[in-house]
Backbone bond lengths (Angstrom), bond angles and torsions (degrees), N, CA, C in turn:
res aa  C-N    CA-C-N  psi(-1)  N-CA   C-N-CA  omega(-1)  CA-C   N-CA-C  phi
1 M - - - 1.450 - - 1.520 108.17 -
2 E 1.308 116.36 123.98 1.455 121.95 178.69 1.527 109.52 -71.37
3 T 1.313 115.82 145.08 1.457 121.42 179.03 1.522 109.43 -144.73
4 P 1.323 118.11 147.81 1.460 119.78 176.88 1.528 113.03 -81.40
5 C 1.318 117.87 -1.62 1.470 121.56 -177.03 1.522 110.12 -58.51
6 R 1.331 115.33 135.89 1.464 121.98 179.33 1.526 111.45 -117.13
7 N 1.318 115.50 9.97 1.468 121.41 -177.30 1.521 112.27 58.60
8 L 1.325 115.29 36.31 1.464 122.98 174.97 1.528 108.38 -121.14
9 C 1.302 115.64 39.40 1.460 122.28 -169.49 1.528 113.26 -64.59
10 A 1.317 114.31 122.81 1.464 122.84 173.56 1.520 106.09 -164.19
11 L 1.305 116.20 148.20 1.465 120.18 179.97 1.518 110.62 -95.84
12 D 1.336 114.96 149.56 1.453 119.32 176.02 1.527 109.59 -70.69
13 R 1.304 116.71 176.61 1.472 120.74 -175.69 1.516 113.32 -61.37
14 E 1.327 116.40 -30.72 1.470 119.92 179.54 1.526 111.53 -83.15
15 R 1.333 116.14 -4.19 1.469 123.29 -179.12 1.532 111.18 58.47
16 K 1.334 116.25 39.39 1.460 121.54 -179.51 1.519 112.87 -113.55
17 N 1.323 117.46 -31.10 1.468 121.13 -175.11 1.518 110.90 -132.36
18 C 1.332 114.63 151.34 1.458 120.55 174.64 1.521 108.33 -80.34
19 T 1.319 117.02 130.90 1.462 120.62 179.26 1.522 111.34 -80.14
20 G 1.329 117.41 -7.30 1.460 121.53 178.57 1.511 113.31 -89.84
21 C 1.352 117.26 -40.88 1.471 120.06 -175.70 1.525 114.01 -121.59
22 G 1.326 118.72 -16.46 1.450 121.60 178.44 1.514 115.70 91.54
23 R 1.345 117.16 -4.20 1.462 118.64 179.92 1.521 110.74 -75.64
24 T 1.338 114.56 154.83 1.461 119.65 174.40 1.520 108.79 -78.07
25 I 1.323 115.74 164.59 1.463 120.45 176.77 1.522 109.74 -58.22
26 E 1.316 117.01 -42.91 1.465 120.95 -179.80 1.528 111.20 -60.73
27 E 1.315 117.12 -41.68 1.462 120.81 179.44 1.521 110.90 -65.27
28 I 1.316 117.32 -39.67 1.460 121.02 179.32 1.528 110.10 -66.34
29 V 1.309 116.68 -47.85 1.471 121.70 -177.30 1.528 111.30 -61.73
30 H 1.322 116.77 -40.66 1.466 120.67 -173.57 1.525 113.66 -100.43
31 W 1.327 118.06 10.46 1.459 121.60 -174.12 1.534 112.65 -52.07
32 R 1.310 118.31 -49.28 1.467 121.23 -176.46 1.523 113.15 -67.29
33 S 1.313 117.86 -26.05 1.464 120.16 -178.26 1.535 112.63 -95.45
34 M 1.328 117.15 -2.48 1.464 120.33 178.80 1.530 109.54 -73.88
35 T 1.331 115.38 153.64 1.458 119.79 175.18 1.524 108.94 -74.11
36 D 1.331 115.96 165.06 1.461 119.92 177.22 1.524 110.76 -58.76
37 A 1.323 116.91 -39.53 1.467 120.83 179.85 1.526 110.96 -65.34
38 E 1.334 117.87 -40.94 1.467 121.19 178.64 1.526 110.40 -64.15
39 R 1.341 116.55 -44.98 1.469 119.87 178.43 1.528 110.97 -63.74
40 A 1.334 117.22 -39.43 1.473 120.55 178.96 1.527 110.70 -62.75
41 A 1.322 117.12 -38.24 1.467 120.59 178.39 1.524 110.69 -64.89
42 V 1.324 117.37 -41.08 1.461 121.07 178.07 1.533 109.47 -65.95
43 M 1.337 116.34 -44.47 1.467 120.58 179.97 1.534 110.36 -58.81
44 A 1.323 117.05 -41.06 1.464 120.64 179.12 1.530 111.04 -66.11
45 R 1.328 116.50 -38.75 1.469 120.73 -178.76 1.523 111.88 -67.69
46 V 1.331 117.59 -38.45 1.474 120.31 -175.45 1.533 112.93 -99.34
47 R 1.323 117.03 5.45 1.471 121.75 -175.76 1.522 112.29 -51.61
48 D 1.312 118.20 -43.86 1.469 121.75 -176.87 1.525 112.85 -99.88
49 F 1.327 117.08 13.50 1.459 120.98 -179.13 1.525 109.72 -64.81
50 Q 1.307 115.98 134.32 1.463 121.73 176.87 1.523 108.82 -106.05
51 P 1.330 117.50 121.14 1.465 119.35 179.53 1.517 111.92 -58.88
52 A 1.312 114.88 147.79 1.463 120.44 176.42 1.527 108.83 -69.01
53 A 1.307 115.38 149.31 1.466 119.51 175.78 1.514 108.28 -66.39
54 R 1.302 115.77 132.87 1.460 119.72 179.73 1.519 109.15 -92.10
55 P 1.326 116.42 131.06 1.467 118.47 178.28 1.527 110.08 -69.25
56 S 1.289 114.93 150.05 1.456 119.98 177.66 1.521 110.01 -68.07
57 P 1.339 117.97 140.82 1.466 119.97 177.49 1.528 111.93 -75.76
58 F 1.337 116.83 -6.15 1.456 120.88 -177.21 1.528 109.98 -103.93
59 P 1.338 117.21 143.34 1.467 119.19 178.17 1.527 109.72 -68.15
60 P 1.322 116.48 155.22 1.468 118.44 178.21 1.521 110.41 -64.49
61 P 1.329 117.42 152.44 1.463 119.41 -178.96 1.525 110.81 -66.86
62 V 1.313 115.11 146.94 1.462 121.23 176.86 1.521 107.17 -87.86
63 R 1.312 115.73 125.14 1.465 120.03 -179.80 1.516 108.49 -98.95
64 R 1.273 113.72 119.44 1.462 119.50 -179.77 1.524 108.12 -109.55
65 T 1.317 114.81 138.75 1.458 118.64 175.79 1.522 107.31 -91.74
66 P 1.309 116.52 141.37 1.472 119.23 179.65 1.532 109.77 -66.27
67 P 1.321 116.66 148.20 1.474 118.40 178.76 1.529 110.54 -63.21
68 S 1.316 116.03 141.95 1.460 119.38 179.56 1.531 109.19 -81.00
69 A 1.321 114.28 146.91 1.465 119.41 -175.73 1.488 113.12 -90.13
């Protein structure tokens, strides 16, 4: 079964859509029980979806200036 999932699963701030594939929570939850036509419609809608940039889990590096002589 084809799926738009990119394994970048995260919800947007409103907790309505996946920022990885663009599907709604309802579409994700019911994906396996949807008809082929329903899945095809979702696939067409999210075909050009661009995943959101994921922030790094690491803090930015601390830049220290060398002591002046």
